[in-house]
Each structure stands twice: as C-alpha cells, then as structure tokens.
C-alpha atoms as one frame of an Amber mdcrd trajectory, in Angstrom:
protein
   0.136  -0.040   0.377   3.085   2.700   1.024   4.931   1.458  -2.326   1.419
   1.689  -4.356   0.757   5.469  -2.734   4.835   6.963  -3.571   4.394   5.624
  -6.795   1.125   7.427  -7.310   2.423  10.402  -5.760   5.864  10.463  -8.016
   3.242   9.855 -11.061   1.518  13.613  -9.825   4.681  15.172  -9.264   5.697
  14.166 -12.685   2.382  15.227 -13.780   2.404  18.480 -12.412   6.530  19.320
 -13.383   5.280  18.705 -16.979   2.015  20.980 -16.663   4.695  23.764 -15.194
   7.112  23.143 -17.524   4.329  23.723 -19.954   2.942  26.720 -18.638   6.346
  28.211 -18.151   7.414  28.114 -21.898   4.036  29.137 -23.488   3.988  32.281
 -21.138   7.817  32.747 -21.977   7.060  33.649 -25.592   4.635  36.130 -24.937
   2.357  35.260 -26.966  -0.748  35.383 -27.214  -0.498  37.132 -23.255   0.675
  40.317 -25.436  -3.064  40.744 -27.268  -5.922  41.032 -25.280  -8.319  40.001
 -27.878  -7.274  36.848 -28.210  -6.568  36.448 -24.987 -10.437  36.743 -24.361
 -10.761  33.598 -26.606  -9.145  30.986 -24.243 -12.830  31.178 -22.240 -13.871
  31.909 -18.545 -12.353  34.935 -16.792  -9.941  32.742 -14.073  -8.908  31.161
 -16.865  -6.952  34.355 -18.501  -6.456  36.322 -15.414  -4.121  32.878 -13.989
  -2.376  33.171 -17.176  -1.944  36.879 -17.763  -0.750  37.414 -14.343   1.448
  34.187 -13.763   3.079  35.459 -17.372   4.016  38.661 -15.891   4.975  37.341
 -12.585   7.374  34.891 -14.621   9.053  38.443 -16.063   9.132  39.889 -12.360
  11.513  37.567 -11.087  10.671  38.508  -7.448   7.559  39.527  -5.385   6.956
  43.142  -6.770   5.241  44.216  -3.094   8.929  43.108  -1.371   9.288  44.458
   2.152   5.489  46.287   1.788   2.861  43.739   2.001   4.666  40.829   2.557
   7.782  39.611   4.154   9.706  36.821   2.320  11.227  34.298   4.839  12.824
  31.168   3.130  12.516  29.067  -0.232  11.387  25.323   0.460  11.185  22.440
  -1.922   7.889  22.727  -4.353   5.589  20.054  -3.673   2.075  19.250  -5.286
  -0.719  21.921  -3.823   1.308  24.520  -3.755   0.257  28.278  -5.236   2.184
  28.046  -8.718   2.793  32.164  -8.535   4.774  30.930  -5.597   7.210  29.322
  -7.173  10.980  31.472  -7.994  11.662  30.766 -11.597  15.152  32.399 -10.828
  16.157  29.485  -8.374  14.704  27.003 -11.182  16.982  27.858 -13.481  19.747
  27.866 -11.306  18.480  24.036  -9.853  16.740  22.712 -12.435  13.895  22.032
  -9.494  10.930  23.664  -8.281  11.357  25.886  -5.140   8.502  28.012  -3.428
   9.110  31.584  -1.908   7.375  31.210   1.798   6.175  34.677   3.061   4.606
  36.247   6.410   1.458  36.388   6.214   0.293  40.102   6.403  -2.290  42.944
   5.171  -0.970  46.010   5.011  -2.903  47.183   2.470  -6.677  47.835   1.658
  -7.865  47.819  -1.987 -11.182  48.755  -3.571 -11.586  47.968  -7.483 -14.316
  50.448  -9.269 -15.525  48.796 -12.294 -17.716  51.210 -14.515 -20.448  49.097
 -16.391 -22.005  52.124 -17.946 -23.513  51.567 -21.894 -20.680  53.123 -23.046
 -18.596  50.733 -22.029 -19.687  47.917 -24.225 -18.016  49.511 -27.461 -15.532
  47.400 -29.148 -14.298  48.639 -32.721 -11.942  45.800 -33.974 -10.991  44.486
 -31.011 -12.465  43.311 -27.452 -15.037  45.698 -25.491 -13.642  48.318 -23.359
 -15.932  46.772 -21.037 -14.388  43.215 -21.346 -10.760  45.261 -21.421 -11.412
  46.792 -17.857 -13.107  43.545 -16.228  -9.978  41.762 -17.223  -7.819  44.504
 -16.026  -9.932  44.455 -12.480  -9.339  41.196 -12.449  -5.306  40.834 -12.534
  -5.496  43.641 -10.657  -7.289  42.096  -8.078  -5.763  38.162  -8.191  -2.491
  39.944  -8.128  -2.910  41.955  -5.104  -4.452  38.800  -3.444  -1.013  37.091
  -4.496   0.713  39.382  -2.192  -1.797  38.402   0.801  -3.338  42.215   0.477
  -7.363  42.903   0.450  -9.019  42.912  -2.309 -13.014  44.664  -2.696 -14.957
  45.383  -5.637 -17.484  48.006  -6.656 -19.454  48.045  -9.803 -21.540  50.697
 -10.994 -23.446  53.077 -13.915 -25.577  55.740 -12.828 -25.705  53.918  -9.177
 -23.744  51.501  -7.108 -24.664  47.774  -8.092 -22.649  45.078  -6.589 -20.124
  45.697  -3.486 -17.921  43.523  -1.712 -15.481  44.396   1.078 -12.181  44.182
   0.521 -11.033  40.909   2.019  -7.581  39.208   1.100  -9.558  35.486   1.486
  -9.557  33.692  -2.033 -13.019  32.802  -1.709 -14.347  36.480  -1.532 -12.108
  36.994  -4.957 -13.956  33.924  -5.988 -17.358  36.181  -5.731 -15.684  39.008
  -7.010 -14.753  36.683 -10.336 -18.107  35.437 -10.401 -19.466  39.416 -10.248
 -17.192  40.193 -12.915 -18.037  37.362 -15.223 -21.923  38.023 -14.833 -21.473
  41.869 -15.779 -22.913  43.311 -18.499 -22.583  47.068 -19.371 -25.918  48.973
 -19.299 -27.276  52.158 -18.095 -25.901  56.146 -18.291 -22.864  57.084 -16.496
 -22.635  58.815 -13.273 -19.456  58.182 -11.838 -19.144  61.739  -9.669 -22.489
  60.575  -8.019 -21.354  57.096  -7.023 -18.203  58.302  -6.136 -20.025  60.557
  -3.384 -21.966  58.008  -2.881 -19.482  55.120  -2.334 -16.936  57.983  -0.224
 -18.691  56.965   3.047 -18.230  53.203   2.440 -14.600  53.488   2.883 -14.161
  53.940   6.452 -10.454  52.640   6.490  -7.296  54.287   4.610  -7.111  52.292
   1.066  -5.976  52.221  -2.508  -9.024  53.573  -4.444  -8.377  51.817  -8.261
 -11.029  53.590 -10.301 -11.078  51.938 -13.644 -13.738  53.585 -16.659 -13.724
  54.940 -20.200 -14.317  58.265 -17.883 -16.771  59.850 -20.031 -18.194  62.509
 -17.164 -17.970  66.104 -16.495 -14.099  66.028 -15.897 -14.722  68.972 -13.315
 -17.004  67.322 -11.242 -15.440  63.531 -11.301 -11.860  65.367 -10.094 -14.261
  67.343  -7.257 -15.225  63.874  -6.117 -11.005  62.358  -6.503 -10.215  65.159
  -4.504 -12.721  64.517  -2.138 -11.605  61.127  -1.843  -7.771  62.232  -1.102
  -8.867  64.663   1.797  -9.503  60.805   3.422  -6.252  60.481   2.940  -7.206
  57.173   0.188  -4.531  56.444  -2.121  -6.241  56.909  -5.577  -5.549  55.554
  -9.099  -7.343  55.930 -12.091  -7.305  53.580 -15.400  -8.974  55.211 -17.962
  -9.543  52.532 -21.339 -10.170  53.330 -24.420 -10.770  51.970 -27.677  -8.574
  53.178 -30.777 -11.556  54.382 -32.806 -12.129  56.774 -30.315  -8.424  57.933
 -30.530  -7.980  57.750 -34.165 -11.798  58.341 -35.722 -11.095  56.226 -38.568
 -14.078  56.179 -40.028 -14.440  57.857 -43.981 -17.375  57.242 -45.381 -20.775
  58.544 -43.772 -22.099  56.237 -40.738 -24.585  56.008 -38.567 -23.613  57.050
 -34.693 -25.652  55.869 -31.714 -25.462  56.666 -28.050 -24.995  53.382 -26.212
 -26.316  54.717 -22.460 -29.408  56.819 -24.086 -31.956  54.728 -26.395 -33.230
  55.769 -29.621 -30.341  58.593 -29.897 -28.137  58.059 -32.971 -27.633  60.875
 -36.047 -25.784  60.105 -39.560 -23.020  61.991 -39.931 -20.018  62.865 -42.714
 -16.587  61.851 -40.505 -15.001  63.880 -42.828 -16.718  67.063 -41.662 -16.514
  66.130 -37.966 -12.896  64.136 -37.873 -10.626  67.303 -36.766 -13.095  68.906
 -34.381 -13.867  65.574 -32.884 -10.111  64.868 -32.606  -9.968  68.326 -30.711
 -12.049  67.881 -28.090 -11.076  64.301 -27.384  -7.427  65.098 -26.831  -8.369
  68.101 -24.868 -10.736  65.985 -22.781  -7.907  63.262 -22.265  -5.097  66.103
 -21.893  -8.092  68.414 -18.804  -8.706  64.599 -17.390  -4.929  64.070 -16.656
  -4.062  67.836 -15.518  -6.578  67.914 -12.926  -5.700  65.016 -11.364  -2.399
  65.723 -11.116  -3.349  68.257  -8.997  -5.423  66.033  -6.565  -2.511  64.065
  -6.579  -4.549  61.403  -8.528  -2.458  58.517 -10.725  -3.783  58.641 -14.102
  -3.358  55.915 -16.866  -4.444  55.857 -19.921  -4.996  52.278 -22.273  -6.135
  51.107 -24.914  -8.106  48.237 -25.585  -4.943  46.908 -27.473  -2.507  47.463
 -24.627  -0.957  44.438 -23.199  -2.415  43.620 -19.770   0.909  43.228 -18.312
   1.874  46.942 -19.093  -0.951  48.200 -17.069  -0.325  45.620 -14.277   3.567
  47.167 -14.556   2.847  50.888 -14.372   0.162  49.952 -11.771   3.347  48.289
  -9.760   5.440  51.354 -10.753   3.372  53.829  -9.319   2.470  51.990  -6.395
   6.602  51.614  -5.352   7.759  54.760  -6.785   9.581  57.174  -4.184   7.861
  60.275  -2.593   3.931  58.959  -2.968   1.353  60.925  -0.504
C-alpha cells in the first residue's frame, strides 16, 4: 500500500512538473499574452486572469511588493498543491528544481476596485469591448494583490452603485468577485462623480481606490469627488480605458453613430467634416482629465483595449512603489 501510494505521488509530481514546464514555456513566448482580444478566446475570466498574472509575475522574477505587503522568509521545495505563483523561476533556472517562496502573512493594503459598467463601456470596434478589457484588468489587479496577501474588494456601478464586496484577503472572497465580473453587463448611463460621492462614506479605513472607466463624465465633477477621496487620505489611481477608434476616428464613409447609454439617440454624420473637430475635443478632454488628476495627486493612466495587460500591471506597480508617494 505504501509503495502504491508512493508511485501515485511520484506520477502526480511528474504531471505537475510537466504542466509547470509547459506553462512556463508558453508564457515565456509572450504570445498571445500581448493580445487582449486573443486572450479573451481562452474563455472564462479566471483562466485568462491566471495566465495574465502568472506570466507577468514570471517576468518580474521577484515579489513586486517585497518589503511592503509581504515579507519573504525562505525557500522550500515545491510540493503538489502549492500555488504556482509562489514558484521562484530564477531558482529553477539555476538548479533545475522547483522551489517556492514562503512569505509572512501580512495585510498592509486594502484595495477597492471600482469598475464602470455603464453603456459606453460596451463599445468594441475591431477589438474586444472596453468593458471586457476593463473587467479583465480588474480581475488581474485583484489576483495580483491577493497573491501578495493584500485585501481586495469590488464595487461595480453605472448611474448608481450595483455590486459591493468589502476588501478581503480570503480567496473565497476573490471567487465571488470573479463571479460578479463574469456576469456583469454594461448598461445604463454614466454617473461616476455621483457614485463616488455615494461610495466615499463606505470606505472607512485608509485604502487604495482604483477606478477603471472610460471616464465619460464631466472632468470637473469627477475631479471634485476624487479630491474628496484624497482628503480622506486614500490613495487613488484612475485607469482610463479607451478604444483605438475613439483616439483615431478612422471612419471615412457616412456613418450612423448611436448612443450606447441613451436609447433611440443616433445620428448620421460625414466623418470628413467631423474628424478634425472631434479629435481636437477628445484630446483636450483627456489632457484636462490628466491635468486635473495631477492637481489633486491622483495617479492617471490611460490604456487602449489593444494594450497588453502586463503593461497596465507594470504601470500599476510602478505607481505603487515609486518613492515620494503622498
């Protein structure tokens, strides 16, 4: 019985080693990890989230929040059932054996992920929609923070607050977040500043607030509510998610434009007459948003739906770990 159990364990170890090697080889090629639209074809949100974050962590070769939310203790040999994200790939490269990093259980950071689920986020163009990109980014950020033993929560909204999960470092809590993200649909109008004012009293402890949105709201009103969050000593980071078509306006033939938030609102326009004016106003809108965020010490990052997720994760870590943060 003992030998049979030992053989079974060895077979399981070999299978796990094979899977880890294949996963490492696939992720090392950076394809299709660099293409959000191709990644979406993998199916469920949890699968894509793991691929994105595990690939990103392998590229880091270290705990991105080392010395902040977790404290490294020691290495030990990998055993079946250990989390893949804790494998030290640098040690594997030197020894040919799998070792995992052990960390002290600490939770210094509480993060609220705020996801815009309004109708304008449904725009897709030739890529995946802004909403699909945004919810995958939210899931990846949550998984990354959870892997560092940080507490992560979720708030979804459109014209009003929808789902609300308090921050927790419990994986079951993250499972609930993934389920909400998987089933969420973009609809209704946008009211970012109104929702932020409603959410502010619910965030009682000092936290990191990450807003993911296309930011189609009045910049002045949005900045006012972001300033209130900063006044409460929260760190605030704004991810603006845009479609390439919104930045380039590549239309050449008369096109029917319809509102994704107001039913029945549509208009036929000649793109040649509209393009220059549209691009000027759009660029001014983004510049104003970035400038006003800077004035209230809110970190502002803009990403297209074609940008690899690892760029957004890297920018997030750079903002979190840079010296002199207020």
